[in-house]
Residue, then its C-alpha position, 0 to 999 in steps of 0.5 A: x832541411x830535406x823533405x821527408x816523404x811518406x815512407x821514410x817518415x813512416x819508418x821513423x814513426x815506426x821506431x818511435x811507436x815501438x819504443x812507446x809501446x815498450x815503455x808507456x804504461x798499460x791500463x787494460x780494457x775500458x768500455x768508455x775508451x773502446x767506444x771513443x776509439x770506435x767512434x774516432x776511427x769511424x770518423x777518421x776513416x770517412x774524413x781521410x777517405x774524402x780528403x785523399x779522394x779529393x787530393x788525388x783528383x787534384x793531383x791527377x788534374x795538375x799532372x794532366x795540365x802540366x804534361x799538356x803544358x810541356x807538350x804545347x811548349x815543345x810543339x810551339x818551338x817546333x812550329x817556330x822552326x818552320x818560320x825562321x831560325x831567328x824566330x825559333x831562337x827567340x822562342x827557345x830563349x823565352x821557353x827557357x826563361x819560362x821553365x826557369x821561373x816555373x822551376x823556381x817553385x814547386x807545383x803545389x805553388x803553381x799559382x805563384x809561378x803563374x804570376x811570374x811566368x805571365x810576362x814571358x807568355x806576353x812576350x811569346x804573344x808579342x813575338x808571334x805578332x811579328x810573324x809575316x802572316x801572308x808568308x806563314x799563315x798556317x804556322x801563324x794559326x797553329x801558334x795562336x792555337x798553341x798559345x791560347x791552349x797553353x794559357x788555358x792549361x797553366x791557368x787550370x794548373x794554377x787554380x787547382x794548385x791553390x786548392x789546399x786543405x785548410x787549417x781547420x781540416x788539418x786540426x780535425x784530422x790530427x785531433x782524430x788521429x791523436x785520439x785514436x793513438x791515445x785510445x789504442x795505447x790505453x787499452x792495450x794489454x800485456x799480450x803479444x797480439x795487442x802489441x802487434x795491433x797497437x804498432x801496426x795500427x799506429x804506423x798505418x795512421x801515421x802513413x795516412x797522414x803523411x800520404x795526405x801531406x804528400x798529395x797536398x804538396x804534389x810530392x808523392x815519392x818525395x820528388x816533384x811531380x812531372x819534373x822530367x817532362x819539362x827537363x826533356x823539353x829543355x834538352x830538345x830546345x838546346x838548353x841544359x836542365x835547370x834546378x833551383x839549389x833550394x830544391x836540390x838541397x832539400x832532395x825535392x829535385x834530383x839532377x841525374x849523375x853525369x848530366x850537365x845542368x844549371x843550378x839557380x842560386x837567386x831568389x825564386x822567381x826574381x831577376x837577374x838570375x844567378x845561375x851556375x853551370x854544373x858539368x855533372x858528377x859534382x863538377x862546376 
C-alpha cells in the first residue's frame, strides 16, 4: 500500500467533505453547539500548535544528525585512502553494508537501524585498530575522531526518532478534530458562505492532522528525509544506490530514472542480503 502524504490525502478528504456538505442534513444555529465549537477549536489550536512545534524540532534535529552522519562516513572513506588501497577498500565495503542496513528502515525507525548497524561500526573500529600508528599517526587520530563523532550523531538520531506521539495524544487530537467537524456540519445553514466555510475549515483540519502524521514519520512530501545525501556517498565510494523494495513499492523511496541501483528483497535488517541490480528504466 502506497504512503499517502498530506497533500494527496487532503485532496481526497476534500472530495469526501464536499459530498458530506451536499448530502448531510442541516440543523441551523445552536448556542450550545457554538460554545462547544469555540472551546474545542481553541483546545485543538493549542494542542496541535504544541505538537507541530515539538515534531518540527525533532525533524530538524534528526535532519542535522543524519546529514552529519553522511558527511562523516564520506570523510572516513577519504581519510582511509591516505592509509592504503586495501584499507580504503575494506572501509568502502563496511560503509556500503552500513547504508544497506540503515536504508532497510525509515528514519522514523532509526532506533531499529541503530541496533542493526552497531556491529558494522564495531567492525570499522576493528579495522581502524589494524592501522600502523607510527606510519599513519595523523590519519589514525582523524579516523578515531570521525568514528567517535559518528557514534554520537547516530546515537542522537536514534534517541530522537524514538520520541513519538503516544496513543493518548492521538486520541485527544482526533477527538477534538471530530468534535469540531461535527459541530461545523451541525450549525451550517443553507447559505453559500456557510458551505464555503464548512468545507474550508474541515479541509484545513484534515491537513493539520496529516501534517502531524508526516512530521512524526519524517515523511514530509511523501519521501524519506535526507535519503539523497547518503545515496551520493554510495556513489562516491563506488557503490550503486540502494533501495529496499518495500519502500519503492509504497512510494517512500523513488529511484532516479535511468540510473543503475540495487533493490533489496530481504527482510529488513537481516542477512544474508537478497539484492538485485537494476540497470535503470526498469531493466534488471
